[in-house]
DSSP file (Angstrom, degrees, kcal/mol; ACC not computed):
  #  RESIDUE AA STRUCTURE BP1 BP2  ACC     N-H-->O    O-->H-N    N-H-->O    O-->H-N    TCO  KAPPA ALPHA  PHI   PSI    X-CA   Y-CA   Z-CA
    1    1 A M              0   0    0      0, 0.0     2,-0.5     0, 0.0    26,-0.3   0.000 360.0 360.0 360.0 127.6   28.5  -23.9    0.0
    2    2 A V        -     0   0    0     25,-0.1     2,-0.5    86,-0.1    90,-0.0  -0.873 360.0-158.8 -95.0 120.3   27.4  -20.8   -2.1
    3    3 A I        -     0   0    0     -2,-0.5     2,-0.4     2,-0.0    28,-0.1  -0.903  15.9-129.3-108.6 128.4   26.0  -21.8   -5.5
    4    4 A A        -     0   0    0     -2,-0.5     3,-0.2     1,-0.1     4,-0.1  -0.566  18.4-169.4 -75.0 131.4   25.9  -19.4   -8.3
    5    5 A L     >  +     0   0    0     -2,-0.4     4,-3.8     1,-0.2     5,-0.5   0.096  49.5 118.3-109.9  19.9   22.3  -19.3   -9.7
    6    6 A G  H  > S+     0   0    0      1,-0.2     4,-2.7     2,-0.2    -1,-0.2   0.917  78.9  45.6 -55.2 -46.1   23.2  -17.3  -12.7
    7    7 A A  H  4 S+     0   0    0     -3,-0.2    -1,-0.2     1,-0.2    -2,-0.1   0.844 117.9  42.9 -67.9 -30.9   22.1  -20.1  -15.1
    8    8 A M  H  4 S+     0   0    0     -4,-0.1    11,-0.3     1,-0.1    -2,-0.2   0.882 122.8  36.0 -82.9 -35.0   18.9  -20.8  -13.2
    9    9 A L  H  < S-     0   0    0     -4,-3.8     4,-0.3     9,-0.2     5,-0.3   0.856  96.5-145.5 -85.8 -34.7   17.9  -17.2  -12.6
   10   10 A G     <  -     0   0    0     -4,-2.7     4,-0.4    -5,-0.5    -3,-0.1   0.155  24.3 -93.9  85.0 150.8   19.0  -15.7  -15.7
   11   11 A S  S    S+     0   0    0      1,-0.2    -1,-0.1     2,-0.1    -4,-0.1   0.803 118.0  10.3 -75.6 -24.0   20.4  -12.1  -15.9
   12   12 A C  S    S+     0   0    0      2,-0.1    -1,-0.2    -3,-0.0    -2,-0.1   0.316 108.2  84.1-135.0  10.2   17.2  -10.5  -16.8
   13   13 A G    >>  +     0   0    0     -4,-0.3     3,-0.7     1,-0.1     4,-0.5   0.802  64.2 175.8 -85.6 -25.4   14.6  -13.1  -16.3
   14   14 A G  G >4  -     0   0    0     -4,-0.4     3,-1.0    -5,-0.3     4,-0.5  -0.166  59.0 -10.3  55.8-147.8   14.1  -12.5  -12.6
   15   15 A A  G >4 S+     0   0    0     20,-0.3     3,-1.6     1,-0.3    -1,-0.2   0.861 132.6  56.2 -50.6 -47.3   11.5  -14.4  -10.6
   16   16 A A  G <4 S+     0   0    0     -3,-0.7    -1,-0.3     1,-0.3    -2,-0.2   0.863 104.6  54.1 -62.7 -34.4    9.6  -15.9  -13.6
   17   17 A S  G << S+     0   0    0     -3,-1.0     2,-0.3    -4,-0.5    -1,-0.3   0.580  79.3 118.5 -80.6 -11.0   12.9  -17.6  -14.9
   18   18 A I    <   -     0   0    0     -3,-1.6     2,-1.3    -4,-0.5    -9,-0.2  -0.420  56.5-150.0 -62.1 118.6   13.7  -19.4  -11.5
   19   19 A D    >   -     0   0    0    -11,-0.3     3,-1.6    -2,-0.3     4,-0.3  -0.717  15.0-173.1 -82.8  85.6   13.7  -23.2  -12.0
   20   20 A V  G >  S+     0   0    0     -2,-1.3     3,-1.3     1,-0.3    -1,-0.2   0.787  79.3  61.2 -61.7 -27.5   12.5  -24.2   -8.5
   21   21 A E  G 3  S+     0   0    0      1,-0.2    -1,-0.3    -3,-0.1    -2,-0.1   0.829  99.5  57.6 -65.6 -28.2   13.0  -27.9   -9.1
   22   22 A S  G <  S+     0   0    0     -3,-1.6     2,-0.4   -14,-0.1    -1,-0.2   0.566  76.2 111.0 -77.3  -2.9   16.7  -27.2   -9.7
   23   23 A L    <   +     0   0    0     -3,-1.3    60,-0.0    -4,-0.3    -3,-0.0  -0.527  36.3 163.0 -77.5 130.1   17.1  -25.6   -6.2
   24   24 A D        +     0   0    0     -2,-0.4    -1,-0.2     1,-0.1     3,-0.1   0.234  50.4  42.4-136.0  18.3   19.3  -28.2   -4.4
   25   25 A S  S  > S-     0   0    0     58,-0.1     4,-2.1     1,-0.1     5,-0.2  -0.992  80.8-111.0-153.3 163.5   20.8  -26.4   -1.3
   26   26 A P  H  > S+     0   0    0      0, 0.0     4,-2.2     0, 0.0    62,-0.2   0.827 118.3  55.0 -64.8 -29.5   19.5  -24.0    1.3
   27   27 A C  H  > S+     0   0    0    -26,-0.3     4,-2.3     2,-0.2     5,-0.2   0.877 105.6  51.5 -73.8 -33.7   21.7  -21.2   -0.1
   28   28 A A  H  > S+     0   0    0      2,-0.2     4,-1.9     1,-0.2    -1,-0.2   0.815 109.0  50.5 -72.2 -33.3   20.2  -21.7   -3.6
   29   29 A C  H  X S+     0   0    0     -4,-2.1     4,-2.2     2,-0.2    -2,-0.2   0.906 110.5  51.6 -74.1 -32.6   16.7  -21.4   -2.0
   30   30 A A  H  X S+     0   0    0     -4,-2.2     4,-2.4     2,-0.2    -2,-0.2   0.932 109.3  47.7 -60.0 -43.2   17.9  -18.2   -0.3
   31   31 A E  H  X S+     0   0    0     -4,-2.3     4,-1.7     2,-0.2    -1,-0.2   0.857 113.0  48.7 -67.0 -35.7   19.2  -16.7   -3.5
   32   32 A A  H  X S+     0   0    0     -4,-1.9     4,-2.1     2,-0.2     5,-0.2   0.961 111.0  51.0 -63.7 -47.3   15.9  -17.6   -5.2
   33   33 A T  H  X S+     0   0    0     -4,-2.2     4,-2.0     1,-0.2    -2,-0.2   0.861 107.5  53.4 -61.3 -42.4   14.0  -16.1   -2.3
   34   34 A V  H  X S+     0   0    0     -4,-2.4     4,-2.1     2,-0.2    -1,-0.2   0.921 108.0  52.3 -56.4 -49.2   16.1  -12.8   -2.6
   35   35 A T  H  X S+     0   0    0     -4,-1.7     4,-1.5     1,-0.2   -20,-0.3   0.909 112.4  41.8 -62.4 -44.3   15.2  -12.6   -6.3
   36   36 A V  H  X S+     0   0    0     -4,-2.1     4,-1.6     1,-0.2    -1,-0.2   0.824 113.9  52.2 -78.2 -23.2   11.5  -12.8   -5.8
   37   37 A L  H  X S+     0   0    0     -4,-2.0     4,-2.3    -5,-0.2    -2,-0.2   0.782 105.3  55.6 -71.6 -32.3   11.5  -10.6   -2.8
   38   38 A D  H  X S+     0   0    0     -4,-2.1     4,-2.0    -5,-0.2    -2,-0.2   0.892 112.4  43.5 -67.4 -38.0   13.5   -7.9   -4.8
   39   39 A E  H  X S+     0   0    0     -4,-1.5     4,-2.0     2,-0.2    -2,-0.2   0.843 112.4  52.1 -71.3 -38.3   10.7   -8.0   -7.4
   40   40 A S  H  X S+     0   0    0     -4,-1.6     4,-2.8     2,-0.2     5,-0.2   0.945 111.4  47.8 -64.4 -52.0    7.9   -8.1   -4.7
   41   41 A I  H  X S+     0   0    0     -4,-2.3     4,-2.4     1,-0.2     5,-0.2   0.930 111.0  48.8 -58.7 -48.1    9.5   -5.0   -3.1
   42   42 A D  H  X S+     0   0    0     -4,-2.0     4,-2.2     2,-0.2    -1,-0.2   0.899 113.4  47.8 -59.5 -39.8    9.8   -3.0   -6.2
   43   43 A M  H  X S+     0   0    0     -4,-2.0     4,-2.5     1,-0.2    -2,-0.2   0.943 114.7  46.2 -64.9 -48.2    6.2   -3.9   -7.2
   44   44 A L  H  X S+     0   0    0     -4,-2.8     4,-2.9     1,-0.2    -1,-0.2   0.853 109.5  53.3 -71.0 -36.2    5.0   -2.9   -3.7
   45   45 A K  H  X S+     0   0    0     -4,-2.4     4,-2.0    -5,-0.2    -1,-0.2   0.957 113.3  45.9 -63.6 -46.6    7.1    0.5   -3.7
   46   46 A D  H  < S+     0   0    0     -4,-2.2     4,-0.4     1,-0.2    -2,-0.2   0.914 111.8  49.4 -66.0 -36.7    5.5    1.4   -7.0
   47   47 A F  H >< S+     0   0    0     -4,-2.5     3,-1.8     1,-0.2    -1,-0.2   0.933 110.7  51.9 -61.2 -49.9    2.0    0.5   -5.9
   48   48 A K  H 3< S+     0   0    0     -4,-2.9    -1,-0.2     1,-0.3    -2,-0.2   0.807  99.0  64.9 -57.2 -31.8    2.5    2.6   -2.7
   49   49 A D  T 3< S+     0   0    0     -4,-2.0     2,-0.6    -5,-0.2    -1,-0.3   0.671  82.7  93.0 -61.7 -20.1    3.6    5.5   -4.7
   50   50 A I  S <  S-     0   0    0     -3,-1.8     2,-0.5    -4,-0.4    -3,-0.0  -0.682  75.7-138.1 -83.1 113.6    0.1    5.6   -6.1
   51   51 A E  S    S-     0   0    0     -2,-0.6    -2,-0.1     1,-0.2    -3,-0.0  -0.640  77.1 -15.3 -79.5 125.8   -2.0    8.0   -4.2
   52   52 A D  S    S-     0   0    0     -2,-0.5    -1,-0.2     1,-0.1     0, 0.0   0.937  85.2-145.6  57.7  57.1   -5.6    6.6   -3.6
   53   53 A P        -     0   0    0      0, 0.0    -1,-0.1     0, 0.0     2,-0.0  -0.192  10.3-123.7 -59.9 142.7   -5.4    3.9   -6.2
   54   54 A S     >  -     0   0    0      1,-0.1     4,-2.3     4,-0.0     3,-0.4  -0.334  27.8-102.0 -81.4 170.3   -8.7    3.2   -8.0
   55   55 A D  H  > S+     0   0    0      1,-0.2     4,-2.6     2,-0.2     5,-0.1   0.821 123.4  55.6 -54.1 -34.2  -10.2   -0.3   -8.0
   56   56 A D  H  > S+     0   0    0      2,-0.2     4,-2.4     1,-0.2    -1,-0.2   0.863 108.3  47.4 -72.0 -41.2   -9.0   -0.9  -11.5
   57   57 A V  H  > S+     0   0    0     -3,-0.4     4,-2.3     2,-0.2    -2,-0.2   0.892 111.6  51.4 -70.7 -39.4   -5.4   -0.1  -10.4
   58   58 A R  H  X S+     0   0    0     -4,-2.3     4,-3.1     2,-0.2    -2,-0.2   0.954 111.4  47.2 -60.4 -50.5   -5.8   -2.4   -7.4
   59   59 A E  H  X S+     0   0    0     -4,-2.6     4,-2.4     1,-0.2    -2,-0.2   0.907 112.0  50.9 -60.8 -41.7   -7.1   -5.2   -9.6
   60   60 A D  H  X S+     0   0    0     -4,-2.4     4,-2.7     2,-0.2    -1,-0.2   0.901 110.4  49.6 -63.3 -40.3   -4.2   -4.6  -12.1
   61   61 A F  H  X S+     0   0    0     -4,-2.3     4,-2.8     2,-0.2     5,-0.2   0.971 109.7  49.6 -57.3 -57.7   -1.7   -4.8   -9.3
   62   62 A A  H  X S+     0   0    0     -4,-3.1     4,-1.7     1,-0.2    -2,-0.2   0.901 113.6  47.6 -52.9 -39.7   -3.1   -8.1   -7.9
   63   63 A E  H  < S+     0   0    0     -4,-2.4    -1,-0.2    -5,-0.2    -2,-0.2   0.928 113.4  46.4 -62.8 -44.6   -3.0   -9.6  -11.4
   64   64 A D  H  < S+     0   0    0     -4,-2.7     4,-0.4     1,-0.2    -1,-0.2   0.828 114.1  48.9 -64.2 -36.4    0.5   -8.4  -12.0
   65   65 A F  H >X S+     0   0    0     -4,-2.8     4,-2.0     1,-0.2     3,-1.7   0.828  90.5  84.9 -72.9 -35.4    1.6   -9.7   -8.5
   66   66 A K  H 3X S+     0   0    0     -4,-1.7     4,-2.5     1,-0.3    -1,-0.2   0.763  87.6  48.3 -52.0 -43.4    0.0  -13.2   -9.0
   67   67 A P  H 3> S+     0   0    0      0, 0.0     4,-1.7     0, 0.0    -1,-0.3   0.822 113.1  49.1 -70.8 -27.0    2.9  -14.8  -10.8
   68   68 A I  H <> S+     0   0    0     -3,-1.7     4,-2.7    -4,-0.4    -2,-0.2   0.917 110.6  49.0 -67.9 -44.6    5.3  -13.6   -8.2
   69   69 A Q  H  X S+     0   0    0     -4,-2.0     4,-2.9     1,-0.2     5,-0.2   0.938 110.9  52.0 -55.8 -47.4    3.1  -14.8   -5.4
   70   70 A E  H  X S+     0   0    0     -4,-2.5     4,-2.3    -5,-0.2    -1,-0.2   0.899 109.9  48.8 -57.2 -43.6    2.9  -18.2   -7.2
   71   71 A K  H  X S+     0   0    0     -4,-1.7     4,-2.6     2,-0.2    -1,-0.2   0.908 108.4  52.9 -66.3 -40.2    6.7  -18.4   -7.5
   72   72 A I  H  X S+     0   0    0     -4,-2.7     4,-3.1     1,-0.2     5,-0.2   0.955 110.6  50.0 -55.3 -50.2    7.0  -17.5   -3.7
   73   73 A D  H  X S+     0   0    0     -4,-2.9     4,-2.2     1,-0.2    -2,-0.2   0.888 108.9  50.3 -60.3 -38.7    4.7  -20.4   -3.0
   74   74 A E  H  X S+     0   0    0     -4,-2.3     4,-2.0    -5,-0.2    -1,-0.2   0.919 112.2  46.8 -57.6 -43.7    6.6  -22.7   -5.1
   75   75 A I  H  X S+     0   0    0     -4,-2.6     4,-3.2     2,-0.2    -2,-0.2   0.906 111.3  52.6 -67.3 -44.1    9.9  -21.8   -3.4
   76   76 A E  H  < S+     0   0    0     -4,-3.1    -1,-0.2     1,-0.2    -2,-0.2   0.924 110.8  47.1 -56.1 -45.2    8.3  -22.1    0.0
   77   77 A K  H  < S+     0   0    0     -4,-2.2     3,-0.2    -5,-0.2    -1,-0.2   0.896 117.3  41.2 -66.2 -40.2    7.0  -25.5   -0.8
   78   78 A K  H  < S+     0   0    0     -4,-2.0     2,-1.7     1,-0.2     5,-0.2   0.883 105.6  67.3 -68.2 -46.0   10.5  -26.8   -2.3
   79   79 A C  S  < S+     0   0    0     -4,-3.2     6,-0.4    -5,-0.2     2,-0.3  -0.420  75.6 105.4 -93.5  66.9   12.6  -25.2    0.3
   80   80 A V    >   +     0   0    0     -2,-1.7     3,-1.9    -3,-0.2    -3,-0.0  -0.819  70.0  10.9-132.1 168.6   11.7  -27.1    3.6
   81   81 A G  G >  S+     0   0    0      1,-0.3     3,-2.7    -2,-0.3     6,-0.2  -0.330 137.3   2.0  58.2-132.0   13.6  -29.7    5.7
   82   82 A D  G 3  S+     0   0    0      1,-0.3    -1,-0.3     3,-0.0    -3,-0.1   0.686 137.2  53.4 -57.3 -21.0   17.2  -30.0    4.5
   83   83 A L  G <  S+     0   0    0     -3,-1.9    -1,-0.3    -5,-0.2    -2,-0.2   0.364  78.4 128.0 -95.2   2.1   16.6  -27.3    1.9
   84   84 A A    X   -     0   0    0     -3,-2.7     3,-2.2     1,-0.1     4,-0.2  -0.309  65.8-127.2 -65.7 138.0   15.3  -24.7    4.5
   85   85 A I  G >  S+     0   0    0     -6,-0.4     3,-1.5     1,-0.3    -1,-0.1   0.776 106.3  67.3 -55.9 -29.8   17.1  -21.4    4.3
   86   86 A E  G 3  S+     0   0    0      1,-0.3    -1,-0.3   -56,-0.0    -2,-0.1   0.707  95.1  57.5 -61.4 -23.8   17.8  -21.5    8.0
   87   87 A K  G <  S+     0   0    0     -3,-2.2    -1,-0.3    -6,-0.2    -2,-0.2   0.377  79.3 125.9 -90.8   6.3   20.1  -24.4    7.4
   88   88 A A  S <  S-     0   0    0     -3,-1.5   -86,-0.1   -62,-0.2    -5,-0.0  -0.292  70.7 -98.9 -61.1 146.9   22.3  -22.5    4.9
   89   89 A D    >   -     0   0    0    -88,-0.3     3,-1.6     1,-0.1     6,-0.2  -0.287  34.3-107.0 -65.3 156.9   26.0  -22.4    5.6
   90   90 A K  T 3  S+     0   0    0      1,-0.3    -1,-0.1    -3,-0.1    -2,-0.1   0.707 117.6  62.2 -61.3 -21.4   27.4  -19.4    7.4
   91   91 A D  T 3  S+     0   0    0      1,-0.1     2,-1.2     4,-0.0    -1,-0.3   0.489  75.6 104.3 -79.9  -2.1   29.1  -18.2    4.1
   92   92 A C    X>  -     0   0    0     -3,-1.6     3,-1.0     1,-0.2     4,-0.8  -0.660  48.2-177.6 -91.3 102.8   25.8  -17.9    2.3
   93   93 A E  H 3> S+     0   0    0     -2,-1.2     4,-2.2     1,-0.2     3,-0.4   0.812  76.6  68.5 -66.6 -29.7   25.2  -14.1    2.2
   94   94 A A  H 3> S+     0   0    0      1,-0.2     4,-2.2     2,-0.2    -1,-0.2   0.737  89.1  60.9 -58.3 -27.7   21.9  -14.7    0.6
   95   95 A A  H <> S+     0   0    0     -3,-1.0     4,-1.5     2,-0.2    -1,-0.2   0.892 109.7  40.8 -72.5 -41.5   20.4  -16.3    3.7
   96   96 A K  H  X S+     0   0    0     -4,-0.8     4,-2.2    -3,-0.4    -2,-0.2   0.899 114.7  53.4 -69.3 -40.0   20.9  -13.0    5.8
   97   97 A E  H  X S+     0   0    0     -4,-2.2     4,-2.5     1,-0.2     5,-0.2   0.910 106.5  54.1 -64.0 -39.3   19.8  -10.9    2.7
   98   98 A A  H  X S+     0   0    0     -4,-2.2     4,-2.2     1,-0.2    -1,-0.2   0.899 108.5  47.7 -58.6 -41.1   16.6  -13.0    2.5
   99   99 A A  H  X S+     0   0    0     -4,-1.5     4,-1.9     1,-0.2    -1,-0.2   0.896 112.1  50.1 -71.4 -33.4   15.7  -12.4    6.0
  100  100 A D  H  X S+     0   0    0     -4,-2.2     4,-1.6     2,-0.2    -2,-0.2   0.847 111.7  45.7 -63.3 -37.7   16.4   -8.7    5.6
  101  101 A K  H  X S+     0   0    0     -4,-2.5     4,-2.4     2,-0.2    -2,-0.2   0.839 108.8  56.9 -79.5 -31.0   14.3   -8.3    2.5
  102  102 A L  H  X S+     0   0    0     -4,-2.2     4,-2.0    -5,-0.2    -2,-0.2   0.892 109.2  46.3 -54.4 -46.4   11.5  -10.2    4.0
  103  103 A E  H  X S+     0   0    0     -4,-1.9     4,-1.7     2,-0.2    -2,-0.2   0.860 110.3  53.7 -59.0 -42.7   11.5   -7.8    6.9
  104  104 A E  H  X S+     0   0    0     -4,-1.6     4,-0.9     1,-0.2    -2,-0.2   0.911 110.8  46.0 -64.3 -41.8   11.6   -4.9    4.6
  105  105 A M  H >X S+     0   0    0     -4,-2.4     4,-1.0     1,-0.2     3,-0.8   0.895 107.4  55.8 -69.4 -38.3    8.6   -6.2    2.7
  106  106 A M  H 3< S+     0   0    0     -4,-2.0     3,-0.5     1,-0.3    -1,-0.2   0.856 103.6  56.6 -54.7 -39.1    6.6   -6.9    5.7
  107  107 A K  H 3< S+     0   0    0     -4,-1.7    -1,-0.3     1,-0.2    -2,-0.2   0.820 103.6  56.0 -63.5 -32.3    7.2   -3.3    6.8
  108  108 A M  H <<        0   0    0     -4,-0.9    -1,-0.2    -3,-0.8    -2,-0.2   0.704 360.0 360.0 -75.7 -22.8    5.6   -2.2    3.5
  109  109 A M     <        0   0    0     -4,-1.0    -1,-0.2    -3,-0.5    -2,-0.2   0.395 360.0 360.0 -81.6 360.0    2.4   -4.0    4.0
């Protein structure tokens, strides 16, 4: 079952607007994960583009990334057991997309 998360995610709210408590299926967890990974990847790309970042820039990045990391942690805590992404139905495109994006992010680090 694929659940549209438009209301939960908002069209422009991104990771900050995800209502983690409302995630009620593995596919919903996958869709939320994709959202936070998209933002994480974008931020990491921007940071990687900075040649030899100063300590201030590194601190700013860490501060800016903190809310995204907190949302990732919330999703990981919620999406276990019956809500684990691995348990998503085969028709849940977000489950594969989440795995691909996680791999992409890990390569950037």
